[in-house]
C-alpha positions in Angstrom: 99.2 121.3 144.1 102.4 119.4 144.7 100.5 116.2 143.9 99.2 117.7 140.7 102.8 118.7 139.7 104.0 115.1 140.3 101.0 113.6 138.5 101.5 116.0 135.5 105.2 115.0 135.3 104.3 111.3 135.2 101.3 111.7 132.8 103.2 114.0 130.4 106.3 111.8 130.4 104.1 108.8 129.5 102.3 110.7 126.8 105.6 111.8 125.3 106.7 108.2 125.2 103.5 107.1 123.6 103.5 109.8 121.0 107.1 109.0 120.1 106.3 105.3 119.8 103.2 106.1 117.7 105.2 108.4 115.4 107.8 105.6 114.8 105.1 103.1 114.2 103.0 105.3 111.9 104.7 104.1 108.7 103.9 100.5 109.5 100.3 101.4 110.2 100.1 103.3 107.0 101.4 100.3 105.2 98.8 98.1 106.8 96.0 100.4 105.8 97.3 100.5 102.2 97.4 96.7 102.2 93.9 96.3 103.6 92.6 98.7 100.9 94.5 96.9 98.1 93.5 94.2 95.7 96.3 92.1 97.3 94.4 91.9 100.5 91.2 90.8 98.8 93.1 88.2 96.8 94.8 86.8 99.9 91.4 86.9 101.7 89.8 84.9 98.9 92.7 82.4 98.9 92.3 81.9 102.6 88.5 81.4 102.2 89.2 78.8 99.5 91.6 77.0 101.8 94.6 77.8 99.6 96.8 79.1 102.4 98.6 76.8 104.9 96.6 76.1 108.0 99.5 76.9 110.3 100.1 80.3 108.7 99.2 83.3 110.8 96.3 85.1 109.1 95.1 87.7 111.6 95.6 90.4 109.0 92.9 88.6 106.8 90.3 89.0 109.5 88.1 91.8 108.2 86.9 93.0 111.5 90.3 93.0 113.2 92.0 95.4 110.7 88.8 97.5 110.2 88.6 98.1 113.9 92.3 99.0 114.1 91.8 101.6 111.3 88.6 102.9 113.1 90.5 103.2 116.3 93.3 105.1 114.5 90.8 107.6 113.0 89.1 108.0 116.4 92.4 108.7 118.1 93.3 111.3 115.4 90.0 113.1 116.0 90.5 113.0 119.8 94.0 114.4 119.4 92.6 117.2 117.2 90.0 118.0 119.8 92.6 118.1 122.6 94.8 120.3 120.5 91.9 122.8 119.9 91.0 122.7 123.6 94.6 123.5 124.6 94.8 126.4 122.2 91.5 127.8 123.6 92.5 127.4 127.2 95.9 129.0 126.7 94.5 132.3 125.4 
């Protein structure tokens, strides 16, 4: 059980750090989602497709699949955290 205590300490510490970093990053992610769903994104995408943006300009945000998959991952993680929260409440009773 000593090993479990040591592992729990390490895992929970890492999780706390990850959750803190995520919480601090969430406003940026929310902004990205809002941009991706906006007419600005579509206009920029169309400009890129028409070759109107500089070739040396970073345009990863205009890759449809990249942003879509990030949003999907975010929603999947939210669902997993909800499930884990429900599991915790069930197990603690």
